[in-house]
C-alpha positions, -999 to 999 in steps of 0.1 A, spaced: -96 -71 -30 -66 -78 -14 -35 -85 -29 3 -96 -21 28 -80 -40 67 -67 -37 81 -36 -40 112 -27 -65 143 -9 -60 122 21 -75 94 22 -50 70 4 -77 45 -21 -73 42 -39 -99 8 -56 -92 -15 -43 -121 -46 -61 -114 -52 -41 -82 -51 -8 -99 -70 -20 -129 -100 -33 -106 -95 6 -89 -102 21 -129 -69 34 -123 -53 39 -163 -19 51 -168 -11 89 -160 -40 91 -133 -32 114 -104 -29 104 -72 -24 115 -35 -4 90 -11 0 97 22 12 75 54 0 74 87 -7 54 114 17 22 100 -4 26 67 -1 39 33 -34 55 16 -38 64 -21 -68 76 -34 -75 92 -74 -73 130 -66 -74 155 -93 -49 175 -76 -25 143 -68 9 152 -76 17 114 -79 4 95 -110 1 59 -117 26 47 -143 30 47 -182 32 7 -175 0 6 -149 21 2 -117 20 24 -81 52 39 -75 53 48 -41 74 80 -30 106 73 -14 99 94 18 71 71 19 89 42 18 116 54 41 88 60 70 78 27 72 107 11 66 100 -2 35 132 -21 15 132 -33 -19 120 -65 -22 97 -69 10 58 -80 4 28 -57 14 -4 -63 16 -26 -42 -10 -65 -36 -1 -91 -21 -28 -121 -4 -22 -132 11 -52 -166 24 -38 -145 44 -15 -119 52 -45 -94 37 -16 -62 19 -18 -41 11 14 -10 -7 14 2 -20 45 39 -26 51 55 -51 71 54 -31 104 19 -29 95 13 -64 95 33 -72 123 13 -50 144 -21 -67 134 -7 -101 142 6 -90 176 -29 -75 184 -48 -105 170 -26 -130 187 -33 -110 222 -70 -110 217 -70 -145 208 -42 -158 233 -45 -129 262 -16 -109 269 14 -104 248 29 -129 223 54 -149 226 
């Protein structure tokens, strides 16, 4: 499952459909990590983060700052329920993926 969604000034991603598709209910504990220009969320009984009472994913401030994610920016969300994995691709990750695709198709560096 894929979705595009905006991040608000508090770090909330308001698209509840992807959280629902994952089977994560409000209060579900999550482990949220960043690495390689992406943010990864997994359900984890020991996780320190939770799905909000309204069913939103809330990205911690440190994670948002790490990837330069500002309020109002859109992210690509990918969900793999079988792997219990939700990946958030901020603009920096999308920029790199597009550049790699252009290099693969056009050869060399993108214009």
